[in-house]
LUMZA-29866 format. One record per residue (C-alpha): x, y, z; residue number from 1. Coordinates in steps of 0.02 Angstrom, whole numbers, plus 50000, padded with zeros to 5 digits. Layout:
<recs>
X,Y,Z,NUM .
...
</recs>
This chain:
<recs>
49689,50542,50522,1 .
49713,50422,50393,2 .
49656,50229,50400,3 .
49787,50107,50428,4 .
49835,50007,50270,5 .
49773,49848,50263,6 .
49834,49689,50138,7 .
49677,49671,50042,8 .
49659,49602,49842,9 .
49608,49759,49810,10 .
49720,49887,49918,11 .
49814,49988,49792,12 .
49738,50077,49645,13 .
49877,50079,49514,14 .
49799,50234,49387,15 .
49821,50087,49238,16 .
49720,50013,49115,17 .
49805,49841,49093,18 .
49777,49813,49291,19 .
49667,49941,49391,20 .
49733,49863,49568,21 .
49844,49749,49625,22 .
49890,49688,49814,23 .
50031,49700,49943,24 .
50161,49561,49914,25 .
50227,49601,50079,26 .
50138,49650,50260,27 .
50167,49631,50444,28 .
50213,49434,50484,29 .
50102,49432,50627,30 .
50030,49607,50669,31 .
49839,49626,50603,32 .
49735,49773,50583,33 .
49529,49738,50555,34 .
49599,49522,50554,35 .
49706,49580,50403,36 .
49908,49591,50394,37 .
49970,49762,50404,38 .
50057,49856,50258,39 .
50223,49940,50332,40 .
50350,50060,50228,41 .
50468,49947,50133,42 .
50331,49813,50088,43 .
50312,49794,49910,44 .
50165,49779,49783,45 .
50134,49606,49677,46 .
50208,49635,49507,47 .
50053,49709,49394,48 .
50058,49761,49219,49 .
50064,49937,49148,50 .
50035,50031,48971,51 .
50191,50030,48850,52 .
50166,50062,48682,53 .
50022,49945,48608,54 .
50047,49804,48749,55 .
50075,49795,48935,56 .
50220,49760,49025,57 .
50263,49731,49226,58 .
50314,49821,49374,59 .
50300,49821,49578,60 .
50354,49955,49697,61 .
50365,49979,49875,62 .
50277,50088,50007,63 .
50382,50267,50015,64 .
50278,50361,50152,65 .
50238,50300,50312,66 .
50146,50354,50482,67 .
50297,50473,50572,68 .
50282,50395,50738,69 .
50180,50237,50734,70 .
50288,50067,50716,71 .
50257,49882,50652,72 .
50386,49765,50674,73 .
50529,49921,50675,74 .
50426,49988,50517,75 .
50331,50128,50486,76 .
50155,50107,50483,77 .
50073,50121,50321,78 .
49897,50210,50288,79 .
49776,50283,50171,80 .
49843,50394,50045,81 .
50006,50330,50055,82 .
50131,50329,49899,83 .
50226,50200,49846,84 .
50389,50243,49787,85 .
50308,50279,49605,86 .
50219,50444,49627,87 .
50085,50365,49532,88 .
50036,50222,49653,89 .
49958,50244,49837,90 .
49876,50173,49960,91 .
49689,50169,49900,92 .
49590,50087,50064,93 .
49621,50100,50240,94 .
49556,50034,50394,95 .
49374,50113,50415,96 .
49400,50107,50631,97 .
49602,50099,50647,98 .
49713,50249,50636,99 .
49862,50322,50623,100 .
49925,50519,50643,101 .
49858,50652,50554,102 .
49887,50708,50386,103 .
50082,50754,50361,104 .
</recs>
């Protein structure tokens, strides 16, 4: 089972050379997992840089995949390896002892 997604500074692997990681910009206001706010479907990433030609541009995405029957504040709970609206972004860290659903 995948670990629950946490709001951490290195939460998301971007796969970009300009910014290798980013963090979640949104999360539950009152539900915590391992003393960190819980990341849910629709919660956004911080704006981060990605390669554009010889330089870098900026973009941000929201969590698209989630546990099908575990909810936090009426939103599906984010989990390790769930995807964001851009297929190149995924949750790269999750709780070591709090899990939600199997691999679906």
